[in-house]
N, C-alpha and C positions, 0 to 999 in steps of 0.2 A: 337327148342329143348332146354329143360331146362338144366341148368348147375348144376352139383353135387358139393356140398360143404360138406366136413367132418368137424364136429364141436366137439372138444374134451374139456370137462371141468369136474372137479370132483364134481361140484355143480349142481345136477340134476335140481333143480328149476330154477336156473339162466340159465342153458343150454337150458331148454325148452323155456324160454322167448326169448332168442336169436334166437333159431331155428324158432320160430313163426315169428319173424321179417324177417328172411331170406326167409322163405316160402312165406310170404306175398309179397315179392319182386320178386317171381317167381323162386327161387332156389329150387332144390331138396336137402334136408338136411339129412345127415346120422349122427346121434348122438352117441357119444361114451364117456366113462368116464375116459379113461386113454390113455397114450401115445402109448403103444404097439398096442392097438386097433385102434388108429388113423392111425398109420403107415399101419396096415393091411387093414383097410377100404379104405384108400386113394388109395392103390395099387389095391385092389380088384375092386373098382368101377371106377378106372381111373379118380378120381376127380382132376380137375385142381387146386383146392384151398383147403387147410386144415387150419382151424382156431384152433390154440392151445392156451389154457388158460395157462398163465405163472404161475398160482398158482399150476400147476402140478410141479413135481420135476424138479428143474432148470437144473441139469446135464442131465437127461433123455430128457428134452425138447430140449436142445441144440443138443443132438445126433439125436433126431427125425427130427429136422430142417435140419441137414446136410444130413440125409439119404433120406428124402423125396425130397429135392432139387436135390439129385443125382440120385435117383432111379425111382421116379414116372413118370416124374419129376413134382412135384406139387409146386405151389407157396404157401409158408407158411406165415400165418399172425398170429402174436402174439396178443392175447387178454389179455391186461395187467391191473392189478389193479393199483391204484394210487401209492401204496407203491413200486411197481416194475417197474415203468416207466423207471428208469435208466438202465434197462436190454435191452433197445432198441438197443444199439450198439452191444451187444452180439448176438441178434437176427439177425441183418443185417450181422454181420461177419460170422455167420453160414449159410448164404444163404437165410435168410428170406426176404420176399418182402414187409411186412407191419407190422405195430405196431399200434393197436387200443386200446386206453384207455377204461376201462370199464365204464368210465364216459361219453363216447361219446353217443350222442342220436342215434335214429334209422337211421336217414338220414346219419349221419356220418359213422355208421357201414356199411350200404349198399353201400355208396359212396366209402368207402375204399376197400371193396371187389371187386367192379366193376373196380376201378382203377388198382388194382393188376391184375385182369383178362385181362385188356387192356395192361399189360406189364409195368405199372408204379410202382414206389415205394410209398407206402402209409404210411406216418408218420405224427404225429401232427405238425401243423405249428410251434408251439413254440419249437419243438425239432430239426428243420432244422439247426439252428445255432450250436447246439451241434454236430450234425453229420458232418457238414462242418469243425468245429473246430477239431474234432477227425481225420478226413481225412488229415487235415493239420498239425496234431501233436500238436495242441494248446489247447487241452481240459484238464481239471483237475477235480479230484473227490473232493467232499465236503460232509459234513454231516450237514443236517438241521433237527433239532429235532432228530428223529430216522431214518430219510430217507437218504440213500446214493444216491447222484445224481452226474451227470456228467455235468460240466459247461465249457463254453468257457473261455478263459483267461480273457476276459473283464468282464464276469459275475462274475468270481472269485474275480476280483479286486473290483467290486461293493459290493459283499457280505462281503469282508474283512472290507471295510469301514463302512458298515451297522453294522457289529459286533462291531466296535469301537464307535457305537451310533451316527454316523453322520447323519444329516438330508439329504433329497434328494438334496437340493440346495448345501449343503456342499460337498456331494459326487460329484456332477456335477462340482463344482469349483475345487476340488482336482484333478479330472481326465481330466479337460478341455473339458467336453462335456456338452450338454444341460440337463436341468432337465427332459425334456420329454424323452430323451434317457435313462437316469437313471431309470425312472419309467418303461420304456419298458423292461429294463434288469431285474428289480426287479419283474415285472409281469411274465417274463419267468422263473425266479428262483422259484417263488411261484408255478407256474404251474408244474414244474418238481418235486417239493417237495410235490405236492398233497395237497397244502393248498389253502385257499380261500382269495386271495388278499394280498396286500403289508402290511397292518396293522397286519394281522395274521402272516405273514412272520417275521416281526420285533419282534413280541412276541415270536415266536419259537426260533429265533436267540439268544434272551436274556433270555431264560428260564433257 
């Protein structure tokens, strides 16, 4: 028997494309354009998963996540644009089970939905350190370009030295870690900021 997935996004064209991917993987998809409709459809169809676009109003989205997690109970997955990936922690705090960047490919999207259905938490690999840091009380917010992101304490240390225009090797020397580790942190920061690579991150930081 096919699993029902409710998909809520204000962008009809984008929603249709995502729905097509889900149907191709064997899911029954109920498409809606707003949060109230998502709540109603999820309860009406008994859908075990609801995918909510975070481009919908953030406050309503949080309320819907809490309500669906409590009443349906449905596993809520946030479909997030690059500029709103830092809302992951809010999604998880409100009872969400997954966080899928809109930049994910079809396999990533389907894999995340299936993981959530299996009872797992589905978040991007580069966000795991952020989630762990937040749970440990060690995360900090930062602004890169126009993007508000959440960093681990170590990522924040690396970013501060990057802001001081230090090279990768100089940052490694200052922090007593390897250059490879510094590049790994910089790549994670760049991914959270929705930018492409370390060179672009350095440009944004010094813009």
